[in-house]
C-alpha positions in Angstrom: 43.2 7.1 45.7 45.4 6.7 48.7 45.5 10.4 49.2 41.6 10.4 49.2 41.4 7.5 51.7 43.8 9.4 53.9 41.7 12.5 53.7 38.6 10.5 54.4 40.4 8.9 57.3 41.4 12.3 58.8 37.9 13.6 58.5 36.5 10.5 60.2 38.9 11.1 63.1 37.9 14.8 63.2 34.1 13.9 63.4 34.7 11.3 66.2 36.6 13.9 68.1 34.0 16.5 67.7 31.4 14.0 68.6 33.2 13.2 71.8 33.3 16.9 72.7 29.6 17.4 72.0 28.8 14.1 73.9 30.9 15.3 76.9 29.2 18.7 77.0 25.7 17.2 76.7 26.4 14.8 79.7 27.8 17.5 81.9 25.5 18.2 84.8 25.7 20.6 87.7 26.9 19.1 91.1 26.7 19.7 94.7 30.2 20.2 96.1 31.5 20.7 99.7 34.7 22.3 100.8 35.7 19.1 102.5 34.4 15.5 102.7 32.5 13.8 104.2 29.9 16.6 104.1 26.9 16.8 106.5 24.5 19.4 105.4 21.2 20.5 107.1 18.6 23.3 107.2 15.7 24.5 109.1 12.8 27.0 108.7 9.9 28.5 110.8 6.3 28.3 109.7 5.5 30.7 107.0 8.9 30.2 105.0 7.3 27.2 103.2 3.6 27.0 102.1 1.7 24.0 100.7 -1.4 25.4 99.0 -4.3 23.3 98.4 -8.0 23.8 97.2 -8.9 23.4 100.9 -6.3 26.1 102.3 -2.6 26.1 103.2 -0.2 24.0 105.2 2.6 25.6 107.1 5.1 24.1 109.5 8.3 24.5 111.3 10.8 22.3 109.3 14.2 20.6 109.8 15.8 18.7 107.1 18.9 16.6 106.5 20.8 16.5 103.2 22.0 12.9 102.3 23.7 11.2 99.5 21.5 8.1 99.4 17.9 7.7 100.3 17.0 6.3 103.7 20.8 5.7 104.6 21.6 8.8 106.5 24.8 8.8 104.6 26.9 12.0 104.3 27.9 13.3 101.0 31.2 11.7 100.1 32.0 13.4 96.8 30.6 15.8 94.4 27.2 14.7 93.1 24.3 15.8 90.9 21.6 14.1 93.2 21.1 14.6 96.9 18.2 13.3 99.1 16.5 15.9 101.5 14.7 14.2 104.4 12.5 16.7 106.3 10.7 16.6 109.7 7.7 19.0 110.1 6.5 20.2 113.5 4.2 22.9 114.8 2.0 22.7 111.7 -1.1 24.6 110.9 -3.3 23.2 108.1 -6.6 24.0 106.4 -7.5 26.6 109.0 -7.0 24.1 111.9 -4.1 24.2 114.6 -2.2 21.1 115.8 -2.1 19.6 112.3 0.5 16.9 111.5 2.6 16.1 108.5 3.8 12.5 108.5 6.5 11.8 105.9 5.8 8.2 106.3 9.0 6.9 104.8 8.9 9.5 102.1 11.6 12.1 101.1 12.7 14.5 98.3 15.4 13.7 95.9 17.0 16.7 94.1 18.5 16.3 90.6 20.6 19.5 89.5 19.8 19.6 85.7 20.5 23.2 84.3 22.5 26.4 84.9 20.4 29.5 84.7 23.2 31.8 85.5 26.3 32.4 87.8 25.6 30.2 90.8 22.1 29.7 89.8 20.6 26.3 88.8 17.3 24.5 88.1 16.3 21.1 89.5 13.9 18.3 89.1 12.6 16.9 92.4 11.1 13.5 92.9 9.1 12.5 96.0 10.2 8.9 96.8 8.4 6.7 99.4 9.7 3.5 101.0 8.2 1.0 101.0 6.6 1.6 97.6 3.0 2.7 97.9 3.5 4.8 101.0 2.3 8.4 101.0 2.9 11.7 102.8 0.0 12.2 105.2 -1.3 15.6 106.2 -3.9 15.4 108.9 -5.8 18.3 110.6 -9.0 17.7 112.6 -11.5 16.1 110.2 -9.2 16.6 107.2 -6.7 14.0 105.7 -4.7 14.7 102.6 -2.1 12.0 101.0 0.7 13.2 98.6 2.1 10.1 96.7 5.4 9.5 95.0 5.9 11.6 92.0 8.4 13.9 89.9 8.2 17.6 90.1 10.0 20.5 88.5 10.7 24.4 89.0 12.9 24.2 91.9 15.9 26.5 91.8 19.0 26.8 94.0 21.5 29.8 94.2 24.8 29.8 96.0 24.7 32.5 98.7 27.6 34.3 100.6 28.8 32.3 103.6 28.8 29.0 101.6 25.2 28.1 101.8 22.7 27.2 99.0 19.2 28.8 99.0 16.5 26.5 97.6 13.6 28.4 96.0 10.7 25.9 95.3 7.9 27.2 93.0 6.2 23.9 92.4 2.8 23.5 90.7 0.6 20.6 89.8 1.4 18.5 92.8 -0.8 15.5 92.7 -2.6 14.9 96.0 -5.6 12.9 97.3 -8.2 14.2 99.8 -9.1 11.0 101.7 -11.1 12.6 104.6 -13.3 15.7 104.3 -15.4 15.7 107.5 -17.3 18.4 109.4 -15.6 21.8 109.2 -13.1 20.6 106.5 -12.8 23.2 103.7 -12.5 20.7 100.8 -15.4 20.0 98.4 -15.4 16.3 99.0 -12.8 13.5 98.7 -10.8 12.7 95.6 -7.7 13.6 93.7 -6.8 17.2 93.2 -3.7 19.4 92.7 -1.7 21.6 95.0 1.4 23.9 94.9 4.4 24.5 97.0 6.2 27.8 97.3 8.9 29.0 99.8 12.6 29.6 100.6 14.9 27.3 102.5 18.7 27.4 103.1 21.1 24.3 103.2 24.3 24.8 105.1 27.2 22.5 106.0 27.5 21.3 109.6 30.7 22.2 111.4 31.8 25.0 109.2 33.0 25.0 105.6 30.8 25.4 102.5 28.3 23.6 100.2 27.4 24.9 96.8 26.1 23.8 93.3 28.5 24.3 90.6 29.4 23.3 87.0 27.8 22.7 83.5 
């Protein structure tokens, strides 16, 4: 009996140890890491590198973005993290066939969550649009057209570590919820109301002041 109890106890310990290993593996997530901290990272693009496609046409802008640890704080990345906030500024926009369009982030930004390793240095992410205060929306205005993009969670954004210590971000995002709130004369939509859009492009995140930023782990 004692021998059986000891065997049972050893088996129980083995199961607990295996559970701990499995749990640790399941909880492991990729992380953004920098060569030194604190880490300030930014990026920029010219019109054509990123395209937001809607039923009424496309939106293209010059962009500049800052990568932060916490939303709305302008706080540098202080340690390895699986989540970063990307706060963009869009200028020189062309939208729905009109020049001089504007994209007002209106307190919204993008939160990147590294979730899965696809290959060496290659990762997939979930991206959430957050808006502060709650209820604010990204506003795209061009002549008689106005479109709003609300807070939501999206997928199909990948990153790849590139030579030179930079991270290339490749969004291939579909099913983006949007709302046409103005469809005036010359506007190419088919009336106001909710519809879907997509976002494609290629942007590069680099560390300010030298050094590197990358996604690793998992």
